[in-house]
C-alpha positions as CSV (number, residue, x, y, z in Angstrom):
1,M,13.2,-0.3,-7.8
2,P,11.7,-1.3,-11.1
3,A,8.4,0.3,-12.1
4,R,7.0,-2.9,-13.5
5,S,7.8,-6.6,-13.4
6,E,6.4,-9.8,-14.7
7,P,4.4,-11.9,-12.2
8,R,6.8,-13.5,-9.8
9,P,5.9,-16.6,-7.8
10,V,7.1,-16.4,-4.2
11,D,8.7,-19.2,-2.2
12,T,7.9,-18.6,1.4
13,D,10.1,-21.5,2.7
14,G,13.0,-19.7,4.4
15,G,14.6,-18.8,7.7
16,G,14.4,-15.5,9.5
17,I,10.7,-15.1,9.6
18,G,9.1,-14.6,12.9
19,T,5.8,-15.8,14.4
20,R,4.4,-12.7,16.1
21,G,0.9,-13.5,14.9
22,E,1.8,-12.2,11.4
23,S,-0.2,-13.2,8.4
24,S,1.3,-15.4,5.7
25,L,1.2,-12.4,3.4
26,H,3.3,-10.3,5.9
27,A,5.8,-13.1,6.3
28,A,6.2,-13.7,2.6
29,V,6.7,-10.1,1.8
30,K,9.2,-9.8,4.6
31,L,11.2,-12.6,3.1
32,L,10.8,-11.2,-0.4
33,V,12.4,-7.8,0.5
34,S,15.2,-9.3,2.7
35,E,18.8,-9.7,1.8
36,P,21.6,-11.9,3.3
37,G,22.8,-10.5,6.5
38,D,19.5,-8.7,7.4
39,R,18.2,-9.0,11.0
40,F,14.6,-9.8,11.6
41,E,12.2,-8.6,14.3
42,V,14.8,-6.4,16.0
43,P,13.8,-4.3,19.1
44,V,14.5,-0.7,18.4
45,D,13.6,2.2,20.7
46,G,10.7,0.3,22.2
47,F,9.3,-1.1,18.9
48,V,9.9,-4.3,17.0
49,V,11.2,-3.7,13.5
50,D,10.5,-6.2,10.8
51,V,13.9,-6.1,9.1
52,V,17.0,-4.1,10.0
53,R,19.8,-3.6,7.4
54,G,22.5,-1.3,8.6
55,D,20.9,2.0,9.4
56,T,17.7,1.2,7.5
57,C,14.6,-0.2,9.1
58,I,12.3,-2.0,6.7
59,E,8.6,-2.2,7.8
60,V,6.1,-4.4,6.0
61,Q,2.7,-2.8,6.4
62,T,-0.2,-4.9,5.1
63,G,-2.8,-2.8,7.0
64,G,-3.2,1.0,7.3
65,V,-0.1,3.0,6.9
66,A,-1.5,5.6,9.3
67,A,-1.3,3.1,12.1
68,M,2.5,3.4,12.0
69,G,2.5,7.0,13.2
70,N,4.1,6.6,16.6
71,K,6.6,4.1,15.3
72,L,7.7,6.3,12.4
73,D,7.9,9.3,14.8
74,R,10.4,7.4,16.9
75,L,12.5,5.8,14.2
76,L,12.8,8.5,11.6
77,G,15.1,10.7,13.7
78,D,17.8,8.1,13.7
79,F,17.1,5.7,10.9
80,H,16.1,5.6,7.2
81,V,12.7,3.8,7.2
82,H,11.5,1.9,4.1
83,V,7.8,1.0,4.3
84,V,6.7,-1.8,2.0
85,H,2.9,-1.8,1.4
86,P,1.3,-4.6,-0.6
87,I,-1.9,-3.8,-2.5
88,A,-3.9,-6.8,-3.8
89,V,-4.7,-6.3,-7.5
90,E,-6.3,-9.7,-7.7
91,S,-7.7,-12.0,-5.0
92,W,-8.9,-15.6,-4.8
93,L,-11.3,-16.7,-2.0
94,E,-10.7,-20.0,-0.3
95,R,-13.5,-21.5,1.8
96,R,-13.5,-24.9,3.3
97,D,-15.5,-27.4,1.3
98,R,-16.1,-24.9,-1.5
99,P,-14.3,-24.3,-4.7
100,T,-11.8,-21.5,-4.8
101,R,-13.2,-18.5,-6.8
102,K,-11.8,-15.3,-7.9
103,S,-13.0,-12.2,-6.1
104,P,-14.5,-9.4,-8.2
105,K,-12.6,-6.9,-6.0
106,R,-9.5,-5.4,-7.7
107,G,-6.9,-3.0,-6.3
108,C,-4.5,-0.7,-8.1
109,L,-1.5,1.4,-7.5
110,H,-3.7,4.5,-6.9
111,D,-5.1,2.9,-3.8
112,V,-2.0,4.0,-2.0
113,F,-3.7,7.5,-1.8
114,G,-6.3,5.9,0.4
115,E,-3.6,5.2,2.9
116,L,-1.8,8.6,2.5
117,V,-5.0,10.6,2.9
118,S,-4.7,10.5,6.7
119,V,-1.0,11.3,6.7
120,P,-0.7,13.2,3.4
121,T,2.7,14.8,3.9
122,M,4.5,11.8,5.3
123,L,6.8,11.6,2.2
124,D,8.1,15.0,3.1
125,H,10.5,13.4,5.5
126,P,14.0,12.8,3.9
127,N,14.4,9.5,5.8
128,L,11.2,7.9,4.6
129,T,10.5,5.9,1.4
130,I,7.5,3.8,0.5
131,E,7.5,0.8,-1.8
132,V,4.1,-0.3,-3.1
133,L,3.9,-4.0,-4.1
134,L,1.1,-4.9,-6.5
135,V,0.3,-8.5,-5.5
136,Q,-2.0,-11.4,-6.2
137,V,-3.3,-13.1,-3.0
138,D,-5.3,-16.0,-1.7
139,V,-7.8,-14.9,1.0
140,V,-8.6,-17.7,3.4
141,K,-12.0,-17.5,5.1
142,V,-13.8,-19.6,7.7
143,E,-17.4,-19.8,8.5
144,D,-18.3,-17.8,11.7
145,P,-21.9,-18.0,12.9
146,S,-21.3,-15.0,15.1
147,L,-21.0,-12.7,12.1
148,R,-24.1,-10.8,10.9
149,R,-25.9,-12.4,7.9
150,R,-25.2,-9.4,5.7
151,R,-21.5,-10.1,5.9
152,G,-22.0,-13.6,4.7
153,G,-21.0,-15.4,7.9
154,W,-17.4,-15.7,6.7
155,R,-14.3,-14.3,8.5
156,T,-10.9,-13.8,6.9
157,V,-8.3,-15.7,8.9
158,D,-5.3,-15.3,6.6
159,R,-4.0,-13.9,3.3
160,R,-1.3,-15.7,1.3
161,L,0.9,-14.2,-1.4
162,R,0.5,-15.8,-4.9
163,A,2.7,-13.5,-6.9
164,V,4.1,-10.0,-7.2
165,V,3.1,-8.3,-10.4
166,G,4.5,-4.8,-9.9
167,R,6.8,-2.7,-7.6
168,H,6.7,1.1,-7.4
169,G,9.0,3.3,-5.3
170,L,7.8,6.6,-3.8
171,R,10.7,8.6,-2.4
172,T,9.5,12.2,-2.4
173,P,6.1,13.9,-2.8
174,A,7.0,14.7,-6.4
175,D,6.8,11.0,-7.2
176,L,3.0,11.2,-6.5
177,V,2.5,13.6,-9.4
178,A,3.7,10.9,-11.8
179,L,0.5,8.9,-10.9
180,L,-1.7,11.5,-12.5
181,P,-3.0,10.2,-15.9
182,G,-1.7,11.8,-19.0
183,G,-3.8,14.1,-21.1
184,L,-5.4,16.1,-18.3
185,P,-6.6,19.6,-19.2
186,A,-4.7,22.6,-17.8
187,E,-7.5,22.9,-15.2
188,W,-8.7,19.5,-14.1
189,T,-11.3,18.0,-11.8
190,T,-11.3,14.7,-9.9
191,K,-13.7,13.4,-12.6
192,D,-11.0,14.1,-15.2
193,V,-8.5,12.1,-13.1
194,A,-11.0,9.2,-12.5
195,D,-11.8,9.0,-16.1
196,G,-8.2,9.2,-17.3
197,A,-6.8,6.7,-14.8
198,G,-9.8,4.3,-14.8
199,I,-10.3,4.6,-11.0
200,P,-13.2,5.4,-8.8
201,R,-14.0,9.1,-8.2
202,R,-13.4,8.7,-4.5
203,T,-9.8,7.5,-5.2
204,A,-9.3,10.5,-7.5
205,Q,-10.6,12.8,-4.7
206,Q,-8.0,11.3,-2.3
207,M,-5.3,11.9,-4.9
208,A,-6.3,15.6,-5.2
209,Y,-6.3,16.0,-1.4
210,V,-2.9,14.5,-1.0
211,L,-1.4,16.4,-3.9
212,K,-2.9,19.6,-2.6
213,A,-1.5,19.0,0.9
214,N,1.9,18.7,-0.6
215,G,1.6,21.8,-2.7
216,L,1.6,19.7,-5.9
217,A,-2.0,20.6,-6.9
218,I,-3.5,24.1,-6.5
219,E,-7.2,24.6,-6.3
220,V,-8.2,27.4,-8.6
221,G,-12.0,27.4,-8.6
222,R,-15.1,25.3,-8.3
223,D,-18.1,24.6,-10.6
224,R,-20.8,22.0,-11.0
225,A,-18.2,19.4,-11.8
226,G,-16.5,20.1,-8.4
227,S,-13.2,21.7,-7.5
228,R,-10.8,22.6,-10.4
229,Y,-7.1,22.2,-9.9
230,V,-3.9,22.9,-11.8
231,T,-0.8,20.8,-11.3
232,A,2.0,22.8,-9.7
233,R,5.2,23.1,-11.7
């Protein structure tokens, strides 16, 4: 899988996509990662798998990765499971009778640690790989009077894929170390990571937690700046 690609418009007109209440984003990503001969929405061991290719089950997970726990436990004993997780790096908000506007919210590759923090060692399994898609999306919202005022009264009803701007494969826990920014001191803090990668401190803390759980970061002390770590070699 390439580490970076140019923005790629996606054509969602194609066969083989189911209608199990999936979002437009889910359907488009499923089509994007499919190949001729793939089977869609296949019952396997009591679960429905998005795409089956030989002994590989491909799962598109637009929500929390941790929600796949039972499914992964069942499938990984007999199949290779490839999880495709899209992260929206840019979003445009669509509301009826209002002009489309760009959302100030931006995602990044490091957001995958927010998903891994509840299952930090999942990449330990030799039959599991994760592919992170960095995407641009349209977020479709409708007015909902039942929502509280502080949420703006708008409910998200769909997300549509505009383009894929990057693809990153994670095959082993060691691949996570490569996401640390360069130039860290020998003993680093999550503030060092946040500053170096240009990410929120909370995301850097999630990175440190996941790396520590996999034996890839070792906590060596603590001071006013927080815990200090060294990267395991």
